[in-house]
NUVEXPA-443440 format. One record per atom (N, C-alpha, C): residue number from 0; residue in three letters; atom name; x, y, z. Coordinates in steps of 0.02 Angstrom, whole numbers, padded with zeros to 5 digits. Example, Ala and Ser with C-alpha at 12.3 -4.5 7.8 and 13.67 -1.06 7.14 Angstrom:
// residues 2
{0 ALA N {00660 -00284 00390}}
{0 ALA CA {00615 -00225 00390}}
{0 ALA C {00660 -00165 00390}}
{1 SER N {00642 -00112 00354}}
{1 SER CA {00684 -00053 00357}}
{1 SER C {00645 00002 00394}}
// end
This chain:
// residues 133
{0 MET N {-08967 -02770 00367}}
{0 MET CA {-08961 -02754 00303}}
{0 MET C {-09021 -02686 00314}}
{1 PRO N {-08990 -02631 00335}}
{1 PRO CA {-09058 -02555 00329}}
{1 PRO C {-09095 -02568 00287}}
{2 SER N {-09164 -02533 00269}}
{2 SER CA {-09202 -02531 00203}}
{2 SER C {-09172 -02478 00138}}
{3 SER N {-09156 -02413 00210}}
{3 SER CA {-09186 -02341 00185}}
{3 SER C {-09097 -02322 00128}}
{4 GLY N {-09042 -02385 00130}}
{4 GLY CA {-08972 -02361 00118}}
{4 GLY C {-08989 -02343 00043}}
{5 PRO N {-08878 -02316 00033}}
{5 PRO CA {-08899 -02321 -00025}}
{5 PRO C {-08927 -02335 -00088}}
{6 ALA N {-08939 -02397 -00076}}
{6 ALA CA {-08915 -02453 -00131}}
{6 ALA C {-09014 -02460 -00166}}
{7 VAL N {-09058 -02430 -00111}}
{7 VAL CA {-09122 -02419 -00129}}
{7 VAL C {-09159 -02348 -00126}}
{8 CYS N {-09133 -02330 -00079}}
{8 CYS CA {-09145 -02254 -00118}}
{8 CYS C {-09139 -02234 -00161}}
{9 GLY N {-09188 -02184 -00191}}
{9 GLY CA {-09118 -02157 -00268}}
{9 GLY C {-09164 -02073 -00272}}
{10 ALA N {-09091 -02040 -00301}}
{10 ALA CA {-09134 -01972 -00268}}
{10 ALA C {-09111 -01930 -00336}}
{11 GLY N {-09153 -01859 -00323}}
{11 GLY CA {-09149 -01848 -00398}}
{11 GLY C {-09232 -01758 -00357}}
{12 THR N {-09231 -01771 -00449}}
{12 THR CA {-09306 -01705 -00432}}
{12 THR C {-09380 -01737 -00449}}
{13 ALA N {-09342 -01793 -00496}}
{13 ALA CA {-09399 -01840 -00550}}
{13 ALA C {-09375 -01890 -00520}}
{14 SER N {-09452 -01931 -00537}}
{14 SER CA {-09457 -02027 -00534}}
{14 SER C {-09472 -02023 -00596}}
{15 PRO N {-09428 -02039 -00633}}
{15 PRO CA {-09472 -02103 -00736}}
{15 PRO C {-09527 -02100 -00750}}
{16 PRO N {-09541 -02097 -00757}}
{16 PRO CA {-09614 -02113 -00792}}
{16 PRO C {-09638 -02196 -00773}}
{17 ARG N {-09676 -02252 -00764}}
{17 ARG CA {-09677 -02338 -00752}}
{17 ARG C {-09693 -02338 -00835}}
{18 PRO N {-09658 -02420 -00817}}
{18 PRO CA {-09693 -02450 -00865}}
{18 PRO C {-09750 -02437 -00909}}
{19 GLY N {-09742 -02433 -00983}}
{19 GLY CA {-09798 -02446 -00992}}
{19 GLY C {-09840 -02379 -01009}}
{20 ASN N {-09829 -02348 -00981}}
{20 ASN CA {-09835 -02248 -00988}}
{20 ASN C {-09869 -02251 -01072}}
{21 PRO N {-09890 -02235 -01089}}
{21 PRO CA {-09916 -02191 -01144}}
{21 PRO C {-09878 -02129 -01154}}
{22 GLY N {-09904 -02081 -01139}}
{22 GLY CA {-09890 -02012 -01078}}
{22 GLY C {-09854 -01989 -01059}}
{23 VAL N {-09817 -02049 -01052}}
{23 VAL CA {-09763 -01992 -01033}}
{23 VAL C {-09727 -01946 -00944}}
{24 VAL N {-09744 -01992 -00916}}
{24 VAL CA {-09763 -01895 -00867}}
{24 VAL C {-09730 -01949 -00795}}
{25 TRP N {-09691 -01913 -00772}}
{25 TRP CA {-09636 -01891 -00753}}
{25 TRP C {-09688 -01865 -00652}}
{26 ARG N {-09655 -01880 -00614}}
{26 ARG CA {-09682 -01880 -00539}}
{26 ARG C {-09647 -01787 -00510}}
{27 ILE N {-09667 -01751 -00473}}
{27 ILE CA {-09623 -01665 -00452}}
{27 ILE C {-09616 -01687 -00379}}
{28 ARG N {-09555 -01694 -00407}}
{28 ARG CA {-09498 -01714 -00307}}
{28 ARG C {-09452 -01660 -00300}}
{29 ASP N {-09484 -01564 -00332}}
{29 ASP CA {-09430 -01504 -00302}}
{29 ASP C {-09460 -01473 -00278}}
{30 ARG N {-09468 -01433 -00222}}
{30 ARG CA {-09476 -01383 -00181}}
{30 ARG C {-09478 -01322 -00237}}
{31 SER N {-09435 -01331 -00292}}
{31 SER CA {-09482 -01238 -00325}}
{31 SER C {-09495 -01246 -00388}}
{32 THR N {-09524 -01306 -00390}}
{32 THR CA {-09578 -01330 -00438}}
{32 THR C {-09644 -01321 -00408}}
{33 PHE N {-09641 -01376 -00340}}
{33 PHE CA {-09719 -01332 -00319}}
{33 PHE C {-09717 -01273 -00319}}
{34 GLU N {-09683 -01234 -00280}}
{34 GLU CA {-09685 -01149 -00281}}
{34 GLU C {-09696 -01122 -00334}}
{35 ALA N {-09668 -01146 -00387}}
{35 ALA CA {-09682 -01110 -00465}}
{35 ALA C {-09759 -01131 -00465}}
{36 LEU N {-09806 -01199 -00409}}
{36 LEU CA {-09876 -01231 -00427}}
{36 LEU C {-09876 -01160 -00394}}
{37 ARG N {-09857 -01147 -00333}}
{37 ARG CA {-09895 -01112 -00297}}
{37 ARG C {-09941 -01014 -00318}}
{38 ARG N {-09884 -00997 -00371}}
{38 ARG CA {-09864 -00946 -00393}}
{38 ARG C {-09916 -00944 -00444}}
{39 SER N {-09934 -01003 -00491}}
{39 SER CA {-09942 -00992 -00578}}
{39 SER C {-10050 -00970 -00571}}
{40 ASP N {-10044 -00942 -00584}}
{40 ASP CA {-10124 -00920 -00616}}
{40 ASP C {-10104 -00945 -00653}}
{41 HIS N {-10119 -00998 -00695}}
{41 HIS CA {-10127 -01057 -00757}}
{41 HIS C {-10162 -01117 -00691}}
{42 ARG N {-10275 -01088 -00704}}
{42 ARG CA {-10263 -01137 -00673}}
{42 ARG C {-10306 -01162 -00705}}
{43 ALA N {-10356 -01207 -00720}}
{43 ALA CA {-10441 -01203 -00741}}
{43 ALA C {-10457 -01321 -00709}}
{44 ARG N {-10536 -01250 -00682}}
{44 ARG CA {-10572 -01321 -00652}}
{44 ARG C {-10613 -01325 -00718}}
{45 ARG N {-10623 -01406 -00668}}
{45 ARG CA {-10670 -01457 -00700}}
{45 ARG C {-10763 -01497 -00668}}
{46 GLY N {-10797 -01454 -00671}}
{46 GLY CA {-10842 -01481 -00567}}
{46 GLY C {-10777 -01526 -00490}}
{47 PRO N {-10751 -01568 -00483}}
{47 PRO CA {-10726 -01572 -00439}}
{47 PRO C {-10642 -01569 -00438}}
{48 VAL N {-10624 -01573 -00514}}
{48 VAL CA {-10531 -01583 -00539}}
{48 VAL C {-10515 -01513 -00556}}
{49 LEU N {-10476 -01496 -00534}}
{49 LEU CA {-10424 -01431 -00520}}
{49 LEU C {-10347 -01419 -00514}}
{50 VAL N {-10332 -01396 -00598}}
{50 VAL CA {-10272 -01420 -00607}}
{50 VAL C {-10218 -01354 -00602}}
{51 THR N {-10177 -01376 -00587}}
{51 THR CA {-10151 -01308 -00601}}
{51 THR C {-10078 -01303 -00661}}
{52 TYR N {-10053 -01286 -00674}}
{52 TYR CA {-10024 -01270 -00733}}
{52 TYR C {-09944 -01209 -00724}}
{53 ALA N {-09905 -01219 -00721}}
{53 ALA CA {-09858 -01204 -00731}}
{53 ALA C {-09794 -01206 -00763}}
{54 THR N {-09734 -01159 -00791}}
{54 THR CA {-09665 -01177 -00863}}
{54 THR C {-09646 -01180 -00794}}
{55 VAL N {-09587 -01233 -00805}}
{55 VAL CA {-09529 -01252 -00768}}
{55 VAL C {-09489 -01249 -00825}}
{56 GLY N {-09419 -01176 -00818}}
{56 GLY CA {-09344 -01189 -00842}}
{56 GLY C {-09357 -01233 -00905}}
{57 GLU N {-09318 -01280 -00909}}
{57 GLU CA {-09288 -01322 -00990}}
{57 GLU C {-09336 -01384 -00950}}
{58 ALA N {-09430 -01371 -00960}}
{58 ALA CA {-09418 -01477 -00934}}
{58 ALA C {-09462 -01485 -01019}}
{59 VAL N {-09440 -01554 -01030}}
{59 VAL CA {-09445 -01585 -01073}}
{59 VAL C {-09520 -01631 -01074}}
{60 LYS N {-09512 -01627 -01028}}
{60 LYS CA {-09594 -01689 -01018}}
{60 LYS C {-09616 -01663 -00966}}
{61 PRO N {-09682 -01684 -00984}}
{61 PRO CA {-09733 -01649 -00907}}
{61 PRO C {-09721 -01702 -00851}}
{62 GLN N {-09708 -01645 -00821}}
{62 GLN CA {-09729 -01669 -00736}}
{62 GLN C {-09793 -01662 -00691}}
{63 VAL N {-09810 -01710 -00654}}
{63 VAL CA {-09867 -01726 -00609}}
{63 VAL C {-09878 -01719 -00551}}
{64 ALA N {-09897 -01684 -00489}}
{64 ALA CA {-09885 -01693 -00447}}
{64 ALA C {-09994 -01703 -00403}}
{65 TYR N {-10026 -01740 -00365}}
{65 TYR CA {-10063 -01769 -00333}}
{65 TYR C {-10081 -01727 -00277}}
{66 ALA N {-10154 -01680 -00274}}
{66 ALA CA {-10165 -01659 -00210}}
{66 ALA C {-10235 -01677 -00180}}
{67 VAL N {-10236 -01764 -00137}}
{67 VAL CA {-10300 -01767 -00111}}
{67 VAL C {-10307 -01789 -00049}}
{68 GLY N {-10350 -01730 -00023}}
{68 GLY CA {-10326 -01698 00053}}
{68 GLY C {-10398 -01736 00080}}
{69 LYS N {-10388 -01740 00176}}
{69 LYS CA {-10416 -01799 00220}}
{69 LYS C {-10512 -01760 00186}}
{70 ARG N {-10513 -01720 00192}}
{70 ARG CA {-10588 -01725 00159}}
{70 ARG C {-10605 -01755 00105}}
{71 VAL N {-10594 -01800 00066}}
{71 VAL CA {-10584 -01827 00012}}
{71 VAL C {-10651 -01871 00062}}
{72 GLY N {-10608 -01893 00111}}
{72 GLY CA {-10630 -01968 00130}}
{72 GLY C {-10565 -01993 00161}}
{73 LYS N {-10560 -02055 00209}}
{73 LYS CA {-10503 -02099 00270}}
{73 LYS C {-10463 -02111 00179}}
{74 ALA N {-10397 -02168 00233}}
{74 ALA CA {-10347 -02153 00185}}
{74 ALA C {-10389 -02214 00113}}
{75 VAL N {-10441 -02244 00091}}
{75 VAL CA {-10448 -02333 00077}}
{75 VAL C {-10500 -02287 00007}}
{76 VAL N {-10526 -02207 00016}}
{76 VAL CA {-10516 -02178 -00038}}
{76 VAL C {-10505 -02141 -00045}}
{77 ARG N {-10443 -02127 -00003}}
{77 ARG CA {-10404 -02071 -00026}}
{77 ARG C {-10359 -02115 -00117}}
{78 ASN N {-10327 -02137 -00072}}
{78 ASN CA {-10282 -02179 -00103}}
{78 ASN C {-10338 -02205 -00179}}
{79 ARG N {-10374 -02218 -00151}}
{79 ARG CA {-10419 -02258 -00244}}
{79 ARG C {-10415 -02197 -00277}}
{80 LEU N {-10450 -02131 -00244}}
{80 LEU CA {-10441 -02075 -00308}}
{80 LEU C {-10369 -02052 -00335}}
{81 ARG N {-10339 -02075 -00286}}
{81 ARG CA {-10264 -02049 -00297}}
{81 ARG C {-10243 -02087 -00360}}
{82 ARG N {-10253 -02150 -00382}}
{82 ARG CA {-10217 -02201 -00421}}
{82 ARG C {-10271 -02204 -00486}}
{83 GLN N {-10332 -02167 -00493}}
{83 GLN CA {-10407 -02179 -00529}}
{83 GLN C {-10356 -02084 -00578}}
{84 LEU N {-10341 -02025 -00530}}
{84 LEU CA {-10334 -01985 -00543}}
{84 LEU C {-10246 -02004 -00603}}
{85 ARG N {-10209 -02053 -00543}}
{85 ARG CA {-10154 -02054 -00611}}
{85 ARG C {-10129 -02083 -00693}}
{86 ALA N {-10184 -02129 -00674}}
{86 ALA CA {-10228 -02184 -00739}}
{86 ALA C {-10253 -02118 -00772}}
{87 ALA N {-10266 -02065 -00738}}
{87 ALA CA {-10323 -02039 -00808}}
{87 ALA C {-10273 -01970 -00848}}
{88 VAL N {-10201 -01975 -00786}}
{88 VAL CA {-10154 -01935 -00825}}
{88 VAL C {-10131 -01973 -00860}}
{89 ASP N {-10126 -02040 -00851}}
{89 ASP CA {-10099 -02050 -00874}}
{89 ASP C {-10124 -02099 -00964}}
{90 SER N {-10186 -02098 -00931}}
{90 SER CA {-10201 -02104 -01020}}
{90 SER C {-10196 -02021 -01043}}
{91 THR N {-10189 -01948 -01016}}
{91 THR CA {-10212 -01900 -01092}}
{91 THR C {-10136 -01903 -01110}}
{92 VAL N {-10160 -01896 -01179}}
{92 VAL CA {-10085 -01879 -01213}}
{92 VAL C {-10078 -01791 -01258}}
{93 ASP N {-10028 -01784 -01273}}
{93 ASP CA {-10006 -01741 -01319}}
{93 ASP C {-10004 -01682 -01234}}
{94 LEU N {-09980 -01684 -01187}}
{94 LEU CA {-09983 -01651 -01162}}
{94 LEU C {-09908 -01580 -01155}}
{95 PRO N {-09918 -01540 -01169}}
{95 PRO CA {-09868 -01493 -01166}}
{95 PRO C {-09831 -01501 -01101}}
{96 PRO N {-09758 -01504 -01103}}
{96 PRO CA {-09692 -01491 -01049}}
{96 PRO C {-09710 -01437 -00986}}
{97 GLY N {-09708 -01439 -00925}}
{97 GLY CA {-09718 -01406 -00866}}
{97 GLY C {-09736 -01463 -00831}}
{98 ALA N {-09752 -01414 -00789}}
{98 ALA CA {-09773 -01458 -00689}}
{98 ALA C {-09874 -01452 -00694}}
{99 TYR N {-09888 -01481 -00674}}
{99 TYR CA {-09969 -01489 -00672}}
{99 TYR C {-09976 -01507 -00568}}
{100 LEU N {-10013 -01479 -00548}}
{100 LEU CA {-10032 -01537 -00498}}
{100 LEU C {-10114 -01523 -00495}}
{101 VAL N {-10132 -01582 -00488}}
{101 VAL CA {-10209 -01590 -00516}}
{101 VAL C {-10225 -01617 -00430}}
{102 ALA N {-10298 -01581 -00431}}
{102 ALA CA {-10317 -01564 -00367}}
{102 ALA C {-10367 -01588 -00381}}
{103 ALA N {-10400 -01614 -00322}}
{103 ALA CA {-10492 -01664 -00300}}
{103 ALA C {-10525 -01650 -00231}}
{104 ASP N {-10571 -01624 -00261}}
{104 ASP CA {-10634 -01635 -00195}}
{104 ASP C {-10677 -01682 -00199}}
{105 PRO N {-10723 -01670 -00118}}
{105 PRO CA {-10746 -01764 -00101}}
{105 PRO C {-10796 -01748 -00156}}
{106 VAL N {-10808 -01747 -00196}}
{106 VAL CA {-10878 -01782 -00247}}
{106 VAL C {-10840 -01789 -00306}}
{107 ALA N {-10747 -01784 -00312}}
{107 ALA CA {-10739 -01827 -00403}}
{107 ALA C {-10727 -01901 -00351}}
{108 SER N {-10716 -01913 -00292}}
{108 SER CA {-10726 -01972 -00273}}
{108 SER C {-10789 -02079 -00295}}
{109 GLU N {-10847 -01998 -00325}}
{109 GLU CA {-10908 -02049 -00326}}
{109 GLU C {-10941 -02014 -00401}}
{110 LEU N {-10871 -01988 -00419}}
{110 LEU CA {-10858 -01985 -00504}}
{110 LEU C {-10859 -02057 -00515}}
{111 SER N {-10899 -02082 -00577}}
{111 SER CA {-10858 -02124 -00621}}
{111 SER C {-10765 -02143 -00662}}
{112 TYR N {-10745 -02191 -00669}}
{112 TYR CA {-10693 -02186 -00695}}
{112 TYR C {-10705 -02136 -00749}}
{113 GLU N {-10735 -02132 -00793}}
{113 GLU CA {-10739 -02146 -00861}}
{113 GLU C {-10781 -02053 -00868}}
{114 ASP N {-10801 -02049 -00818}}
{114 ASP CA {-10829 -01964 -00790}}
{114 ASP C {-10744 -01918 -00787}}
{115 LEU N {-10724 -01950 -00723}}
{115 LEU CA {-10655 -01920 -00697}}
{115 LEU C {-10617 -01898 -00761}}
{116 ARG N {-10585 -01975 -00788}}
{116 ARG CA {-10548 -01985 -00856}}
{116 ARG C {-10552 -01913 -00879}}
{117 THR N {-10617 -01896 -00873}}
{117 THR CA {-10607 -01829 -00969}}
{117 THR C {-10614 -01766 -00947}}
{118 LYS N {-10635 -01773 -00842}}
{118 LYS CA {-10606 -01702 -00821}}
{118 LYS C {-10556 -01684 -00808}}
{119 VAL N {-10500 -01777 -00787}}
{119 VAL CA {-10420 -01716 -00769}}
{119 VAL C {-10411 -01700 -00854}}
{120 ALA N {-10427 -01766 -00929}}
{120 ALA CA {-10429 -01721 -00954}}
{120 ALA C {-10404 -01656 -00988}}
{121 THR N {-10478 -01630 -01000}}
{121 THR CA {-10499 -01592 -00990}}
{121 THR C {-10492 -01506 -00956}}
{122 ALA N {-10477 -01535 -00936}}
{122 ALA CA {-10457 -01486 -00866}}
{122 ALA C {-10356 -01465 -00870}}
{123 MET N {-10316 -01544 -00908}}
{123 MET CA {-10264 -01518 -00891}}
{123 MET C {-10236 -01465 -00959}}
{124 THR N {-10273 -01510 -01019}}
{124 THR CA {-10283 -01456 -01066}}
{124 THR C {-10301 -01385 -01060}}
{125 ALA N {-10340 -01342 -01009}}
{125 ALA CA {-10362 -01281 -01033}}
{125 ALA C {-10296 -01251 -00973}}
{126 ALA N {-10298 -01281 -00945}}
{126 ALA CA {-10226 -01251 -00892}}
{126 ALA C {-10166 -01231 -00948}}
{127 SER N {-10167 -01288 -00979}}
{127 SER CA {-10101 -01311 -00983}}
{127 SER C {-10094 -01220 -01074}}
{128 ALA N {-10178 -01232 -01075}}
{128 ALA CA {-10151 -01190 -01147}}
{128 ALA C {-10178 -01107 -01096}}
{129 ASP N {-10212 -01125 -01053}}
{129 ASP CA {-10198 -01021 -01023}}
{129 ASP C {-10160 -01028 -01033}}
{130 ARG N {-10079 -01045 -01030}}
{130 ARG CA {-10012 -01033 -01055}}
{130 ARG C {-10001 -00969 -01112}}
{131 ARG N {-10044 -00984 -01165}}
{131 ARG CA {-10021 -00978 -01211}}
{131 ARG C {-10075 -00921 -01257}}
{132 ARG N {-10112 -00864 -01194}}
{132 ARG CA {-10133 -00826 -01192}}
{132 ARG C {-10070 -00764 -01201}}
// end
């Protein structure tokens, strides 16, 4: 039986959160949301972390995508940083609904988790607060 059959693959525009996630954050999967993020000017940088925010239709949950480029390092380093970013976003509470793109520079892989978590949380809050001005 092929592993890519309909029983294995899920379709949709967002993936549900992982179990035990206190902040309830969804993944971005549709092109229109990425286009909205590309056009958005609601950005906040905290050290090596850049967060872009865009309001998306009638979104009721925060949706997050991650950008960790090859300049960060080899796949092992990039994947570890992506997991740390995911954990940092999961620990951020009271995020307003909308789409977030969390990008990291190479220096981010050298930060301690606590520093990274603080930078992610403050950048996400600042980027989404910027929309209210």
